[in-house]
Structures are given as C-alpha cells and as structure tokens.
C-alpha positions in Angstrom: 119.8 108.4 104.2 117.7 111.1 106.0 114.7 109.9 108.0 111.3 111.6 108.1 108.2 111.5 110.2 106.4 108.2 110.3 103.1 109.9 109.6 104.2 110.2 105.9 103.6 106.5 105.5 99.9 107.2 105.3 100.3 109.0 102.0 102.0 106.0 100.5 99.4 103.6 101.9 96.6 105.5 100.2 98.4 104.9 96.9 97.8 101.2 97.3 94.2 101.7 96.4 95.1 102.5 92.8 96.3 98.9 92.4 94.0 97.0 94.8 90.8 99.1 94.4 89.4 99.2 97.9 85.9 100.6 98.2 86.5 103.9 100.0 89.9 105.6 100.3 90.5 108.5 102.6 91.7 111.6 100.9 95.3 112.8 101.2 94.1 116.1 102.7 92.5 114.2 105.6 95.6 112.1 106.1 97.8 115.2 106.2 95.7 116.6 109.1 96.2 113.5 111.2 98.6 113.8 114.1 100.6 111.3 116.1 98.6 110.3 119.2 95.3 110.7 117.5 92.3 109.4 119.5 91.0 107.4 116.6 90.5 103.7 117.1 94.1 102.4 116.6 94.0 99.1 118.6 97.0 97.1 117.4 99.7 97.2 120.1 103.2 95.9 119.3 104.7 93.8 122.1 107.9 92.2 121.0 109.0 88.9 122.6 112.8 89.0 122.6 113.0 85.5 124.2 111.6 84.0 121.0 113.2 86.3 118.5 116.8 86.6 119.7 118.3 83.4 118.5 121.8 83.6 117.1 122.7 83.2 113.5 125.8 81.7 111.8 125.3 83.9 108.7 127.8 86.6 107.9 126.9 89.6 109.9 125.7 87.7 112.9 122.3 88.8 114.4 122.5 92.4 113.3 120.9 93.6 110.1 121.3 96.8 108.1 117.7 97.7 107.6 118.1 100.9 105.6 120.5 101.9 102.9 121.0 104.6 100.2 123.2 105.4 97.3 125.7 108.3 97.5 124.1 111.6 96.7 124.5 112.8 93.1 123.3 116.2 92.0 122.6 115.0 88.4 121.2 111.5 89.0 118.4 110.0 91.1 119.4 108.8 94.5 117.5 105.6 95.4 117.2 104.6 99.0 115.4 101.6 100.6 114.0 100.9 104.1 113.0 97.4 105.2 109.7 97.2 107.0 111.0 95.4 110.1 111.3 96.4 113.8 114.3 98.3 115.0 116.8 96.0 116.9 116.5 93.0 114.6 115.5 90.5 117.3 111.8 89.9 116.7 111.4 89.0 113.1 108.9 86.2 113.5 106.2 84.6 111.3 103.8 81.6 111.5 103.7 81.4 107.7 105.6 78.9 105.6 105.6 81.6 102.8 105.5 85.0 104.4 105.4 88.3 102.6 108.5 90.5 103.2 108.3 94.2 102.4 110.3 97.4 102.1 109.9 101.0 100.9 111.8 102.3 98.0 112.6 106.0 97.4 113.7 106.7 93.9 113.1 109.2 91.0 113.5 106.5 88.4 113.0 102.7 87.9 115.5 101.0 90.1 117.0 97.5 89.7 116.9 95.4 92.8 117.5 91.8 93.8 115.8 90.0 96.7 117.8 87.1 98.2 116.8 84.7 100.9 119.6 82.7 102.7 119.6 79.7 105.0 122.2 79.8 107.8 123.8 76.5 106.9 123.7 76.7 103.1 126.3 78.5 100.9 123.9 79.3 98.1 120.7 81.3 98.5 117.5 79.3 98.8 115.5 81.9 96.8 116.3 85.0 94.7 114.2 87.4 92.6 115.1 90.3 90.4 112.8 93.3 90.7 112.6 96.6 88.7 110.4 99.1 90.4 110.0 102.8 91.1 109.2 104.5 94.4 106.8 102.9 96.8 105.9 99.8 98.7 107.7 96.6 97.4 106.6 93.2 98.5 107.9 89.7 97.9 105.9 86.6 98.9 107.9 83.4 99.0 106.8 80.9 96.4 104.6 77.9 97.2 107.5 75.5 96.4 109.6 77.0 99.2 108.6 76.5 102.9 110.5 78.1 105.7 111.6 75.5 108.2 110.4 76.1 111.7 113.0 77.5 114.1 115.5 78.4 111.4 116.5 82.1 111.2 116.8 83.0 107.6 118.4 86.2 106.3 116.8 88.2 103.6 118.7 90.9 101.7 117.7 93.5 99.1 120.5 94.5 96.8 120.0 97.8 94.9 121.8 99.2 91.9 122.7 102.9 92.2 121.6 105.2 89.5 121.7 102.6 86.8 125.4 102.1 87.2 127.7 99.5 88.6 127.6 100.5 92.3 125.4 98.6 94.6 124.1 98.9 98.2 122.0 96.6 100.3 119.8 96.2 103.3 119.1 93.0 105.2 117.1 91.5 108.0 115.9 88.1 109.2 112.8 86.0 109.4 112.1 83.0 111.6 109.0 80.7 111.4 107.5 79.6 114.6 104.8 76.9 115.2 101.1 78.1 115.0 100.5 76.2 118.3 102.6 78.8 120.0 99.5 81.0 119.8 97.0 80.4 122.6 94.1 81.3 120.3 92.8 80.1 116.9 92.9 83.1 114.6 91.3 81.4 111.5 87.8 82.8 112.1 89.0 86.4 113.0 89.0 89.4 110.8 92.4 90.6 109.5 92.6 93.4 112.1 91.7 91.0 114.9 94.4 88.6 113.7 96.9 91.5 113.6 96.1 92.4 117.2 96.7 88.9 118.3 100.0 88.6 116.3 101.2 92.0 117.6 100.5 91.0 121.2 102.7 88.0 120.8 105.6 89.8 119.0 105.0 88.1 115.6 106.0 90.9 113.3 105.5 89.8 109.7 102.0 88.3 110.4 101.0 91.5 112.1 102.1 93.8 109.3 100.7 91.5 106.5 97.3 91.2 108.2 97.0 95.0 108.4 98.0 95.5 104.8 95.4 92.9 103.7 92.7 94.6 105.9 93.4 98.0 104.3 93.2 96.6 100.8 89.9 94.8 101.5 88.1 97.7 103.3 90.2 100.9 103.0 89.3 102.0 106.5 91.0 105.0 108.0 91.4 103.1 111.3 93.5 100.5 109.5 95.9 103.2 108.2 96.2 104.5 111.8 97.0 101.0 113.0 99.7 100.6 110.3 101.1 104.0 111.2 101.1 103.2 114.9 102.6 99.7 114.4 105.6 101.1 112.4 106.0 103.9 115.0 105.9 101.5 118.0 108.5 99.3 116.2 110.8 102.2 115.6 110.5 101.9 111.8 110.8 105.1 109.8 110.2 105.5 106.1 111.0 108.2 103.5 108.5 110.9 102.9 108.2 111.1 99.1 106.4 107.9 98.3 103.5 108.7 95.9 103.5 105.4 93.9 103.2 101.9 95.3 104.6 99.0 93.4 103.9 95.4 94.4 106.2 92.5 93.5 105.2 89.0 94.4 
C-alpha cells in the first residue's frame, strides 16, 4: 500500500466532528495550509520506553507485527487498505487501561467487512472478537467491560479485512500490554485530556496518549489538539492514507 504525508490525517480528524459535534471545528482550507514543523503549540512529545515495551511473545509471529495491509489492486473494484495506529517498531504498545481503545484507519471506496480479534499468548482461542462493516475513516474498538486485560501480559490484536466483497482476506496486527498505574510518578486523574496525553507520551504509554488526544479533540475541537495528534503520529513513524473523508467509529 502506498504511504502519504502524515499531514493528511488532519483532514480525516476534522470529519470526526460530524459524529461527535465539537463546538468549533477548523476548516479544511486552514488545515491544508498547515505545514510540518509549525510553530503552533504542539506540546505532546512521544518518548518510547523500550525497556517496558519489548517483552517477548509466544504468539505466532513473535514480537513483530504487520501494522498495514492492503488488498491487491483491481482496476474495476475498490481496493481497501488499513493502517493500525501504533508506533513503528512494535515494541512500545502500552496502556494503563483495563479496556483500552484500539484504532486504525481504513481506506476504501465501499463498505468493507472486517473482524477485530484479540488473543492471549497462552490461549488457543481468541479472548474477544468483533465483526465490523465500515467505510473509509477512523475505526475504533473499545474492549468490553466484561473483559479486563491482565497486567504484564502482551496481547495481540489483529484486524482481518475482506477484499472487495470476495473470499480473499488480508490482515494487520499489533500488540497491547497493560502496565500498573503506579508506574506513573504523577496522578493524572485531575488533569485535562491534553495534560494526561503529555504525561503518557513522556513515559512511552502509546494507547493512553492517543486516546486522550482523541477525547480532547472531540470535547473542544481545538486546532492545537489536531497538531498534537499529527505530531504524535509523525514522531511514532505512523503514516496513514490520504483519502479519508469519512470517519466511522466502532465500539
């Protein structure tokens, strides 16, 4: 799948406002004029901690994940592609949450059938799965309240995608590991979402950082939050497709 400039994520993020109705959304024309390295107040800095995120896995595929995948090109049919919103390198996939939200971008010209699967390293059967039908945009899955991730266990999550409505299937996968909240030297419960994101990012806690920034944007629709999300993805080496005009949430 071809990769495009990370700045394009801003266009997709603006589309979230159609679903979550924030109070003031920057226009697409303003976003197109933004440049990487803008002096705007982007203050979340990603600092991965490989010592906490590099534990080995007994799952098939070892520690490496395939974080982006696409169907074969077809001149007559849509060509869906997906990119997991995780750091490059697959060694810092941390959360403090028992039920984190996991996200990816879908590029597709039609409704695409997908399946989300979460696997435990010592169990043969998935611990959770969910079927999703969606079109292009941001896709999110929040784990149900009945399921709590065990601390210190590196779970694998996989998104299977059906190609062009046929029998062919591709997939992308990554990992998530829950760590104890007392690993943080500061209590984040009274902080704003952006302040929380800054703390999580400085300690290499990826999923909490991204989720806090997404919540902050949906609550306030601040341009600075979009810049923070853009910069976070860029710092983590995560690229997403360009043509993402519709956001679809699955939870």
